[in-house]
N, C-alpha and C positions, 0 to 999 in steps of 0.2 A: 885206693878205691876211686872209681870213676863216678861222676855224677852228671846228669843231663840238666841243662838249665837255659833259661831265657831271662833277659833282664833289660833294664833301662840302659840304653847305649850311652857311653861316657862322652862321646862327641856331640851327638844331637840332643841328648838328654830326653829322648823319646823312647818308648818301649820298642824293643826289637824282638820280633817273634822268631828270629833265626835261632834255632836251638844249637847249643854248643855241648860238647862232651869234653870234660876235663877232669883233672884231679881236684881235690878240695882246695889245694893251695891257690890255684888259678881263680876259682870262684871267690875265695877269701880276698884275694887281691882286688877283684872287681867290686865286691861289696865295700871294701875299705875305701876305694876310690869314690864310690857313690856317696859314702858317708861324708867325704870332704866337700861334696856338692850340696849336702844338707837334705837330700831326699832321693828316693828311688823305689824301684819295685823289681822283684825277681820271683821266678817260679822254678821249683826244684823237684826233680823226680829221679828215681833210680834208673839206670840204663836197662833197657829191655822190658820196661813196664810203663804203661800209661798212667796207672794209679798205684799207690797214692801219690798225689801231687800236693806239695805245700807251696803257698805263696806268702811273700813278706812284702808289705808296703810300709814305708816309713817316711816321716818328715821330722827333721831335727832328732830329738831323742824319743819320739813316740812311734810305735810300730804296731801293726796288726798282722796276725798270721791266720790264714785260711787253710783248711784241709779239705781236699776233694778226694773222698774215699772211692768214688766211682763217678760216672757221668751224671748221676742223679742226686748224689748226696754230698753236701758240703757243710762244714762246721767252722766256727770261730773259736780260737783258743781264748780261754778266760784270761783276763789281764792280771797284772802283778801289782796293781795299786799305783802305778806310775801316774795315772790320771784319776781324778775323782770319778766315782761310778756314774754320776749324773752329768759329767762333762761331755762336751761335744768336740770331737777331734777329727781333723781331716788328714788323711794320708793318701798318696797316689795309689791307684789300682790301674795298672797299665799306664795310660797317659792322663787319666782323669782323676780329679780329687774326689774321694769318697768319704762320706761322713759316718762316723762310728761313735757309739757311746763309750765313755771312759772305762766301763767295766770290761772291755775287751782290748784294752791298750796295754802294751808291754814297753819296757825300756828297750830301745833299739839294740843295745849291746846284748841284753838278755834274749831278745828275739833271735839275734844272730847265733848265739850260743845254742839255742834250741834247734835251729835249722841244722847246725853242725851235728848235733846229737842225732837228729833224724837221719842224716846222711851216713853216719857211722854205725848206728844201731838198727836202722830200718824199721823202727817201731813208732809211728806217730802217736799212737794211743798212750804212750808212756811220757809224753812231753808235758802233760798237764790235763786240766779239765776242758772238755770241748763242749760247745753249745751248737747243736744241730740247727741249721737254717731251714 
């Protein structure tokens, strides 16, 4: 299965908007390398379609997933209890740190597992509860 993706560049550690198309193994290798750096950001979509688009930003073991259903609708995946609901967490979105409440924070490995599920099953609605922004 092929996936289209953009991500934080491993060399510059800046977001690269150059889209790649690869199999899941290549994307997994890239994510694993980002994890060794402690933070990163990636966007994933299925080839041949602009939407849905899932994004994952993480710092250390805290991650946030956005779903862009179309050009006008986006949602955040409800967290898994990794952070207290009233906590304030920063993760990178593209190149900038963004602040989120703890109720939308997931463990980074859990977030990655959900991204893989999306790529394999192509159904973002089944990943959990979404809060529309």
